[in-house]
C-alpha positions in Angstrom: 83.1 80.2 30.1 81.3 76.6 30.5 79.2 75.9 33.2 80.5 73.8 36.3 79.2 70.5 36.9 78.1 71.8 40.5 76.5 74.4 38.6 74.2 71.9 36.3 73.5 69.9 39.0 72.4 72.9 41.6 69.8 74.0 38.4 68.6 70.7 37.9 68.0 70.0 41.5 65.9 73.5 41.6 64.1 72.2 38.5 63.1 69.0 40.0 62.2 70.9 42.9 60.0 72.9 41.5 58.1 70.2 39.1 57.8 68.2 42.3 55.2 70.8 43.6 53.2 70.0 40.8 53.9 66.4 40.1 50.2 65.4 40.5 49.5 67.7 37.3 52.4 66.8 35.6 51.3 62.9 35.9 47.9 63.6 34.8 48.8 65.3 31.7 51.6 62.6 30.9 48.7 59.9 31.3 46.4 61.8 29.3 48.7 62.0 26.4 49.9 58.3 26.6 45.9 57.2 26.8 45.1 59.8 23.7 48.0 58.0 21.6 47.8 54.4 22.6 44.0 53.8 23.6 44.4 50.1 24.2 46.2 50.6 27.2 42.8 51.7 28.4 40.4 49.3 30.1 38.4 49.2 33.0 38.9 51.0 36.2 41.8 48.9 38.3 43.9 48.9 34.9 43.3 52.6 34.5 44.1 53.2 38.1 47.0 51.1 37.5 48.3 53.2 34.6 47.9 56.4 36.0 49.7 55.0 39.4 52.4 53.7 37.2 53.4 57.4 35.8 53.1 59.1 38.9 55.5 56.8 40.5 57.8 57.1 37.5 57.6 60.9 37.6 58.2 61.1 41.2 61.2 58.5 40.9 62.5 60.7 38.2 62.4 64.2 39.7 63.9 62.5 43.3 67.0 61.2 40.9 67.3 65.0 39.5 66.7 66.7 42.7 69.5 64.3 44.6 71.5 62.8 42.1 71.1 59.3 42.6 73.0 57.3 40.2 70.5 55.9 38.0 72.3 52.2 37.3 71.0 51.5 41.1 67.3 52.4 40.4 64.7 49.9 40.4 61.4 50.2 38.7 58.5 51.5 40.4 56.1 48.9 42.2 53.3 50.2 40.5 54.9 50.2 37.1 55.9 46.4 37.1 52.5 45.7 38.2 50.9 47.2 35.3 53.2 45.7 33.0 52.2 42.1 34.5 48.4 42.9 34.1 49.0 44.1 30.4 50.4 40.5 30.2 47.6 38.9 31.5 44.9 41.0 29.2 47.0 40.2 26.1 48.1 43.6 25.4 51.0 43.8 23.2 54.2 44.5 24.7 54.7 47.2 22.2 52.2 49.4 23.4 53.7 49.1 26.7 57.3 50.4 25.6 55.7 52.9 23.1 53.9 54.5 26.0 56.8 55.1 27.9 58.4 56.8 25.0 55.9 59.1 24.5 55.6 59.8 28.4 58.9 60.2 28.2 58.7 62.9 25.5 55.7 64.2 27.3 57.5 64.6 30.6 60.7 66.0 29.0 58.5 69.2 27.6 57.2 69.8 31.1 61.1 69.8 32.2 62.3 71.8 29.2 59.4 74.7 29.7 60.4 75.0 33.0 64.0 75.1 32.2 63.4 77.6 29.9 61.8 80.1 32.5 64.6 79.3 35.1 67.8 79.3 33.1 67.7 82.4 30.7 71.4 82.0 30.1 71.9 79.7 26.9 74.9 77.9 28.1 73.6 77.4 31.3 70.3 76.2 29.7 72.3 74.1 27.4 74.8 72.2 30.0 71.3 71.5 32.4 69.7 70.5 29.3 72.4 67.7 28.1 72.2 66.4 31.8 68.4 66.3 32.0 68.4 64.6 28.7 71.2 62.2 29.9 69.8 61.1 32.9 66.5 60.9 31.9 67.1 58.7 29.0 68.9 56.5 31.3 66.7 56.3 33.6 63.7 55.3 30.5 66.5 52.8 29.3 66.7 50.9 32.6 63.2 51.0 34.0 62.1 50.0 30.4 64.1 46.6 30.5 63.1 45.9 33.8 59.1 46.7 33.3 59.8 44.3 29.8 61.2 41.5 31.9 58.3 41.8 34.0 56.1 41.6 31.3 57.4 38.7 29.7 57.5 36.8 32.5 54.2 37.2 33.6 53.3 36.1 29.8 55.0 33.3 29.9 53.3 32.0 33.3 50.0 33.3 32.6 50.2 31.4 28.8 51.3 28.3 30.9 48.8 28.2 33.2 45.9 29.3 30.9 46.8 26.6 28.3 47.2 24.3 31.4 43.5 25.0 32.4 42.6 25.0 28.4 44.0 21.4 28.4 42.7 20.1 31.5 38.9 21.1 30.3 39.4 19.5 27.1 40.7 16.2 28.5 37.4 16.1 30.8 35.4 16.8 27.9 37.0 14.0 26.1 36.9 11.4 28.7 33.1 12.1 28.9 32.7 13.8 32.2 29.9 15.5 32.8 30.8 19.5 32.3 29.1 22.5 33.2 28.8 24.3 29.6 28.8 28.0 31.0 32.0 27.6 33.0 33.9 25.4 30.5 33.5 27.8 27.9 34.6 30.7 29.9 37.9 28.5 30.4 38.4 27.7 27.0 37.1 30.7 25.4 35.5 28.7 23.1 31.5 28.3 22.7 30.7 24.3 22.8 26.9 24.6 22.0 27.5 25.2 17.8 28.6 22.7 15.2 32.4 22.0 15.2 34.9 20.6 13.1 38.1 18.3 15.1 41.5 18.6 13.8 44.8 16.9 14.5 47.9 18.5 13.2 51.6 17.4 13.4 54.9 18.7 12.2 57.6 16.3 10.5 59.9 15.0 13.1 62.7 16.9 12.3 61.3 19.8 13.3 59.9 19.9 16.7 60.2 22.4 19.6 58.4 26.0 19.6 59.1 26.6 16.0 57.1 23.6 15.2 54.3 24.5 17.4 54.2 28.0 15.9 53.6 26.9 12.8 50.7 24.4 13.6 48.9 27.7 15.3 49.8 29.8 11.9 47.8 27.2 10.2 45.1 27.1 12.2 45.0 31.1 11.9 45.0 30.7 8.2 42.1 28.0 8.1 39.9 30.4 10.4 40.4 33.0 7.6 40.1 31.3 4.8 36.7 29.7 6.3 35.3 33.2 7.7 34.8 31.3 11.2 32.4 32.7 13.5 34.8 33.3 16.1 38.2 31.8 17.1 39.3 28.5 16.8 40.5 26.5 20.2 44.1 25.2 19.9 45.4 22.8 22.4 49.2 21.6 22.3 49.7 17.7 22.7 53.4 17.7 22.7 56.2 19.7 20.7 54.8 18.6 17.6 51.4 18.0 17.7 48.2 19.7 18.1 44.4 19.3 18.4 42.2 22.0 17.2 38.1 22.7 16.5 37.0 25.3 13.9 33.8 27.1 15.3 31.2 26.6 12.7 28.0 28.4 14.5 25.2 27.5 12.7 26.7 26.2 9.6 26.2 22.3 8.9 28.9 22.4 6.1 32.4 23.2 5.5 34.0 23.8 1.7 36.3 20.8 2.3 37.9 21.7 -1.1 39.0 24.8 0.3 40.1 23.9 3.7 42.0 21.4 2.0 43.8 23.7 -0.6 44.2 25.9 2.4 45.8 23.5 4.7 48.2 22.1 1.4 49.4 25.7 0.4 49.7 27.0 3.9 52.5 24.9 5.1 53.8 21.9 3.3 55.3 20.4 6.3 52.7 20.3 8.5 49.9 17.0 7.9 46.5 17.3 9.0 43.2 15.1 9.7 39.6 16.4 9.9 36.2 14.9 11.6 33.1 15.7 10.6 30.7 18.6 11.1 29.6 17.9 14.6 27.2 19.6 17.0 27.3 20.0 20.5 29.4 18.8 23.4 29.0 15.2 22.4 29.7 16.6 18.5 33.0 18.1 19.9 34.2 14.5 21.1 32.9 12.4 18.2 34.6 14.7 15.3 37.6 14.8 17.7 37.6 11.1 17.8 37.2 10.8 13.7 40.0 12.9 13.2 42.3 10.8 15.2 40.8 7.8 13.5 41.7 9.5 10.3 45.3 10.4 11.7 45.8 6.7 12.6 45.0 5.5 8.7 47.3 8.7 7.7 50.2 7.5 9.7 49.5 3.8 8.4 49.6 4.9 4.9 52.6 4.9 2.5 53.7 7.8 2.1 50.5 9.2 3.0 48.5 12.3 2.2 49.2 16.0 3.7 45.5 16.6 4.5 43.2 13.7 5.2 39.3 13.8 5.6 37.5 11.3 7.7 34.7 11.8 5.7 36.1 10.3 2.5 37.9 7.8 4.4 35.7 6.6 7.1 35.2 3.0 6.1 39.1 2.4 5.8 40.0 4.6 8.9 37.7 2.5 11.0 39.3 -1.0 9.8 42.9 0.6 10.2 43.4 -0.7 13.8 44.5 -4.1 12.5 46.2 -3.5 9.1 46.9 -7.0 8.9 43.5 -8.1 8.9 42.6 -5.2 6.6 45.5 -6.1 4.5 44.2 -9.9 3.8 40.9 -8.6 3.6 41.7 -6.1 0.8 43.5 -9.2 -0.7 40.6 -11.5 -0.7 38.5 -8.6 -2.1 40.9 -7.6 -5.0 43.1 -10.8 -5.8 46.0 -10.0 -8.2 44.6 -6.8 -8.5 46.0 -5.7 -5.0 49.7 -6.0 -6.7 51.8 -3.1 -5.9 53.1 -2.0 -9.7 52.1 0.5 -12.3 49.9 -1.6 -14.3 47.4 -2.9 -11.4 47.5 0.8 -10.0 46.1 1.8 -13.5 43.1 -0.8 -13.6 42.6 0.0 -9.8 42.1 3.4 -10.8 39.7 2.8 -13.7 37.6 0.7 -11.6 37.3 3.0 -8.8 35.8 5.6 -11.5 33.6 3.0 -13.1 31.7 2.3 -9.8 31.6 6.1 -9.1 30.1 6.9 -12.0 27.1 4.1 -12.0 29.4 1.5 -14.0 29.2 3.6 -17.2 32.0 2.9 -19.7 30.9 6.2 -21.4 31.3 8.3 -18.3 34.4 6.5 -17.2 36.0 7.3 -20.3 35.2 10.9 -20.2 36.5 11.5 -16.7 39.9 9.5 -17.9 40.1 11.1 -21.2 40.1 7.6 -22.7 38.1 6.2 -25.7 35.2 3.7 -24.6 37.0 0.4 -25.5 40.0 1.3 -23.8 37.9 1.5 -20.5 36.0 -2.0 -21.6 39.6 -3.8 -22.2 40.8 -2.3 -18.6 37.9 -3.3 -16.7 38.0 -6.6 -18.4 41.5 -7.3 -17.1 40.5 -6.0 -13.5 38.1 -8.8 -13.7 40.6 -11.2 -14.9 43.0 -10.3 -12.3 40.4 -10.5 -9.2 38.9 -13.5 -10.5 35.2 -11.8 -10.5 32.8 -9.5 -12.0 33.3 -5.7 -10.7 29.6 -6.2 -10.4 29.9 -8.9 -7.8 30.3 -7.6 -4.0 30.3 -4.0 -5.4 30.5 -2.2 -1.8 33.4 -4.4 -0.4 35.1 -3.6 -3.8 34.6 0.2 -3.1 36.2 -0.2 0.0 39.2 -2.4 -0.9 40.0 0.3 -3.7 39.8 3.2 -1.3 41.9 1.2 1.1 44.6 1.0 -1.7 44.3 4.5 -2.7 44.9 5.8 0.8 47.3 3.5 2.4 49.3 2.2 -0.5 51.9 -0.3 0.1 51.1 -1.2 3.2 48.1 -2.8 1.8 49.4 -4.0 -1.3 51.1 -7.2 -2.6 54.8 -6.9 -3.2 54.4 -9.0 -6.0 52.0 -11.1 -7.9 51.6 -14.6 -6.2 
């Protein structure tokens, strides 16, 4: 004979009354069970207190629903449960941990209910009917409440990140404009130590890929660089707009960076992102200086055609400093290189050979070895380059090296379209 709905509700109400008298014990057990399996939910006294209050209020509310047959769809999450979710969001604890806590807590609570039901309902048909109703109501409650809790978490997380990002951005601007700052207070707000060596970075995404996706890619690339360089702590990342970000890599006491590793990691990490890096600098003044260097390198990278994906200030400093006036730079390059500044394959080949020739101390043998050429071929190319310039490569060697560097990194913007 089937058990009536009224009998099921009556038995469930009795169950709730019995467990209600032991709700404090049930709540303590559920809290301990959750903390044992999700230890990241622990914390200081305030956070633990909120967790216990959240569990207690959920247990009491669900037992109240059992006892009085309240419709689950009209139930609102307990205040402590919502506040606990918000506090976890502020402390950067993953939402998955919170959701898991509800699953584990639900399971533990059901065991208390089923044990009590087993004692109160020896009749199998009654037990089965009450059990089904118990599961339906409790799962409905957890589904409804967990949605509200997740929404509270996500809303608080968004607000918290925005406020934290705004605070960091404001502090960074104060530093960069040269204002006097309290190092300890500023480091606390930034979550980044200023009294160490840094490398400033400027990163940006292509115009076709703006928005959150672009910023996520920039942030992800910074994480890859940090892992590759084995940094002493986390980088400082500041979004400037939806496709541009500033960052600082913390080096601690290290005075040097494996630039090739940094370049290779950036180029392999995300081929759509471009990046410029300043030199290694120390302290608050160094924080400003390496950033300015990265910005100057970016000005040069943006002026170049097509430009490099990674530009290091240490390699292009003279050109970067001259890039504020491309017209003047172009005129100067032409005055130094003459016809060698022509934008064609022949002159490009000659410029490359002259660059290597200067870098090897004007050694024909070393240049031939670097370019895998015969020594006579190198001598011929140097002769043709001197003819195009109208002067010897041994004259104005410093100017010649900078002009060739400008051609290498900037390309067509500083080259002649055709020989005049």
